C-alpha positions as CSV (number, residue, x, y, z in Angstrom):
1,M,99.9,90.8,87.3
2,I,98.4,88.6,90.0
3,L,97.9,91.5,92.4
4,Q,96.2,93.5,89.7
5,A,93.9,90.7,88.7
6,Y,93.0,90.1,92.3
7,L,92.1,93.7,93.0
8,D,90.2,94.0,89.7
9,Q,88.0,91.0,90.5
10,A,87.5,92.0,94.1
11,I,86.3,95.5,93.2
12,K,84.1,94.3,90.3
13,K,82.2,92.2,92.8
14,I,80.9,95.3,94.5
15,C,81.2,98.1,91.9
16,P,80.9,98.4,88.1
17,I,84.3,99.3,86.8
18,H,86.1,99.3,83.5
19,G,89.3,98.4,85.4
20,I,92.2,99.7,87.5
21,S,95.4,101.3,86.4
22,F,98.5,101.0,88.5
23,G,101.2,103.6,88.1
24,N,103.5,102.1,90.7
25,L,102.5,98.9,92.5
26,N,104.3,100.0,95.7
27,D,102.4,103.3,95.8
28,K,98.6,103.1,96.2
29,D,98.4,106.9,95.5
30,T,99.2,106.0,91.8
31,W,96.4,103.4,91.6
32,K,93.3,104.7,89.8
33,I,89.9,103.0,89.5
34,H,88.1,103.6,86.2
35,Y,84.4,103.5,87.1
36,E,81.6,102.7,84.8
37,E,79.0,105.5,84.4
38,N,76.4,103.6,86.4
39,A,78.6,103.2,89.5
40,T,76.8,104.8,92.5
41,P,78.6,106.9,95.1
42,E,78.2,104.2,97.7
43,Q,79.7,101.6,95.3
44,K,82.6,104.0,94.6
45,D,83.2,104.5,98.4
46,K,83.3,100.7,98.9
47,A,85.8,100.3,96.0
48,E,88.0,103.0,97.5
49,Q,87.8,101.3,100.9
50,I,89.1,98.1,99.3
51,I,92.1,99.9,97.8
52,N,92.8,101.8,101.1
53,T,92.7,98.8,103.3
54,F,94.3,96.4,100.8
55,V,97.4,94.5,102.0
56,W,99.2,92.1,99.7
57,N,101.3,89.4,101.3
58,D,103.2,86.2,100.3
59,E,100.3,83.9,101.3
60,M,97.8,85.9,99.2
61,E,100.2,85.8,96.3
62,K,100.7,82.1,96.5
63,A,96.9,81.5,96.7
64,Q,96.2,83.8,93.7
65,A,99.1,82.2,91.7
66,R,97.6,78.8,92.3
67,K,94.2,79.9,91.4
68,Q,95.5,81.4,88.1
69,R,97.4,78.2,87.2
70,I,94.3,76.2,87.7
71,E,92.3,78.5,85.5
72,D,95.0,78.5,82.9
73,N,95.1,74.7,82.8
74,K,91.3,74.4,82.5
75,S,91.6,75.5,78.9
76,N,94.6,73.3,78.1
77,L,93.3,70.3,76.0
78,H,96.1,68.0,77.0
79,M,95.5,68.7,80.7
80,K,91.8,68.0,80.2
81,A,92.5,64.7,78.6
82,Q,95.0,63.7,81.3
83,Y,92.5,64.8,84.0
84,I,89.8,62.5,82.6
85,L,92.3,59.5,82.8
86,W,93.4,60.5,86.3
87,K,89.8,61.0,87.5
88,K,89.0,57.3,86.7
89,E,91.5,56.2,89.3
90,N,90.6,59.1,91.7
91,P,86.9,59.5,91.5
92,D,86.6,61.6,94.7
93,K,89.1,64.2,93.5
94,N,88.6,67.4,91.5
95,F,90.6,69.3,88.9
96,E,92.3,71.4,91.6
97,D,93.5,68.2,93.2
98,F,94.8,67.0,89.8
99,I,96.8,70.2,89.3
100,D,98.3,69.8,92.8
101,Y,99.2,66.2,91.9
102,V,100.8,67.2,88.6
103,E,102.8,70.0,90.2
104,A,104.1,67.6,92.9
105,I,105.5,65.2,90.3
106,E,109.3,65.3,90.3
107,I,111.1,64.4,87.2
């Protein structure tokens, strides 16, 4: 799911699309971009280039997973409350730092 969300966001930055369908994640020939009607041929070419040159690796997966965890926690009311308390003692830190701190806690 992380790979799909990453590609969807990357392509939406350069081309209006409804989304992407993935037949087999290991076979790019089964991936299909669903363009909006107003997508220009140039935008479609750039979107296809992203797919054709796309390489997914462990580093990208870790970075995207971290980004997704941070986004998920932004809507968690308990995490928001705890962040406010933590921020008082760590005024130069941000929410991403707080998530790193929480994930590093060993119980």
